[in-house]
C-alpha positions as MATLAB code, in Angstrom:
seq = 'MKRDRRKGRRAGRRAFTLIEVMLVVVIIGILAAIAAPMFSGRSQQARFAAARQDIVGGLGLALDLYEQDTGAYPSTEQGLAALLNPPAGMTSWNGPYLKKLEIPADPWGTAYRYQYPAAVSTRLYELTSAGPDKQFGTQDDISNLDGSAAAQ';
ca = [
       0.000    0.000    0.000;
       2.828    2.375    0.800;
       4.313    1.775   -2.624;
       1.132    2.816   -4.397;
       1.028    6.132   -2.512;
       4.601    6.923   -3.454;
       3.914    6.150   -7.093;
       0.966    8.504   -7.071;
       3.005   11.295   -5.559;
       5.802   10.840   -8.072;
       3.403   10.789  -10.992;
       1.996   14.160   -9.926;
       5.485   15.710   -9.639;
       6.792   14.731  -13.071;
       5.745   17.928  -14.877;
       6.617   21.572  -14.187;
       3.844   23.998  -13.483;
       3.318   27.016  -15.698;
       4.478   29.312  -12.898;
       7.744   27.393  -12.500;
       8.441   27.561  -16.229;
       7.645   31.287  -16.343;
       9.894   31.913  -13.336;
      12.818   30.159  -15.058;
      12.234   32.138  -18.274;
      12.196   35.419  -16.318;
      15.437   34.516  -14.504;
      17.153   33.596  -17.784;
      15.945   36.865  -19.312;
      17.348   38.889  -16.419;
      20.703   37.109  -16.625;
      20.856   37.656  -20.404;
      20.042   41.358  -19.963;
      22.898   41.687  -17.486;
      25.434   39.639  -19.468;
      24.755   40.916  -23.012;
      26.227   44.410  -22.531;
      29.363   42.941  -20.965;
      30.130   40.852  -24.069;
      28.897   43.169  -26.815;
      32.039   45.331  -26.862;
      34.430   42.384  -26.959;
      34.186   41.798  -30.709;
      35.094   45.420  -31.446;
      38.026   45.211  -29.005;
      39.197   42.049  -30.760;
      39.097   43.803  -34.144;
      41.192   46.708  -32.817;
      43.693   44.220  -31.367;
      43.872   42.347  -34.688;
      44.513   45.591  -36.607;
      47.251   46.572  -34.146;
      48.820   43.136  -34.533;
      48.769   43.397  -38.332;
      50.359   46.858  -38.248;
      53.045   46.142  -35.666;
      53.455   42.401  -36.118;
      52.566   40.861  -39.464;
      52.911   43.669  -41.989;
      55.310   45.678  -39.842;
      57.756   42.801  -39.506;
      57.468   41.997  -43.205;
      58.298   45.624  -44.057;
      61.290   45.530  -41.702;
      62.582   42.320  -43.333;
      62.146   43.899  -46.762;
      64.129   46.932  -45.595;
      66.899   44.691  -44.218;
      67.245   42.841  -47.519;
      66.935   45.783  -49.903;
      68.247   48.711  -47.867;
      65.014   50.733  -48.022;
      61.300   50.350  -47.467;
      59.077   50.030  -50.544;
      58.031   53.370  -51.993;
      54.435   54.511  -51.731;
      54.023   53.667  -55.421;
      55.367   50.137  -54.935;
      53.154   49.760  -51.888;
      52.630   46.596  -49.911;
      52.621   44.581  -53.153;
      56.437   44.773  -52.993;
      56.245   42.332  -50.095;
      54.882   39.660  -52.447;
      56.508   40.428  -55.802;
      59.938   41.950  -56.439;
      59.834   45.483  -57.824;
      61.390   45.950  -61.262;
      65.185   45.977  -61.152;
      65.363   44.825  -57.518;
      68.211   42.309  -57.179;
      68.434   41.983  -53.385;
      64.754   41.132  -52.869;
      64.477   37.889  -50.864;
      60.706   37.473  -50.561;
      57.884   36.896  -50.509;
      57.774   38.387  -47.042;
      54.224   37.334  -46.124;
      53.320   33.716  -45.345;
      49.911   34.033  -46.937;
      50.549   35.119  -50.468;
      48.110   38.000  -50.221;
      48.029   41.393  -48.567;
      45.501   41.244  -45.755;
      42.683   43.741  -45.337;
      42.044   45.235  -41.922;
      39.428   43.555  -39.680;
      36.713   45.832  -41.125;
      37.498   44.813  -44.720;
      39.381   47.959  -45.770;
      42.841   47.856  -47.333;
      45.644   49.153  -45.134;
      47.125   52.449  -46.317;
      50.901   52.461  -46.724;
      53.090   55.527  -47.242;
      56.869   55.818  -47.475;
      58.385   58.109  -46.563;
      55.941   59.048  -43.837;
      54.812   62.650  -43.585;
      56.566   63.026  -40.208;
      59.955   61.540  -41.156;
      61.893   60.471  -44.228;
      63.177   57.398  -42.363;
      59.789   56.000  -41.331;
      56.879   54.451  -43.141;
      53.256   54.931  -42.133;
      50.862   52.004  -42.076;
      47.263   52.847  -41.220;
      43.931   51.095  -40.763;
      40.827   53.204  -41.378;
      39.131   51.631  -38.352;
      35.461   50.741  -37.976;
      34.139   53.767  -39.894;
      36.249   52.734  -42.946;
      37.361   56.340  -43.571;
      40.953   57.489  -43.309;
      41.740   60.648  -41.389;
      39.172   60.133  -38.643;
      39.585   59.639  -34.919;
      39.312   55.837  -34.995;
      42.270   55.301  -37.367;
      44.994   52.960  -36.145;
      48.551   53.795  -37.208;
      52.075   52.694  -36.389;
      53.107   56.341  -35.881;
      50.497   57.697  -33.473;
      51.017   55.171  -30.708;
      47.584   53.585  -31.166;
      49.084   50.495  -32.775;
      51.491   49.932  -29.908;
      48.814   50.349  -27.216;
      47.215   47.122  -26.144;
];
């Protein structure tokens, strides 16, 4: 007889009530509302970090290797393409200087802007990402010369 009572109690407790389900949904909604703003800015931060890494690390190192081999950075006219294909008449070129045989775009899909010599010095090049607004010359640009590329 005791067994039958227990079975009856268990059978009645197998399903959740509507109030319990609604309470769980409300709790999940509150947690999502709290957590969503914390993670929404992370993807943008990751894109800035990737652009900085391209400017200082990947492309920057490739340009430095090119300069070591040839004695000068590529001219603005030669551009970053000189990292993949030797410019005409270049005998000391030892490339390609990029592992992937293509010049990467910045994380927002815009081509990096390269200038040599840089406007601030005849010994430096300038490598710039247009940033999220995809327009050069705005506040969100990332460059190897303004310190924004070195900041992590």
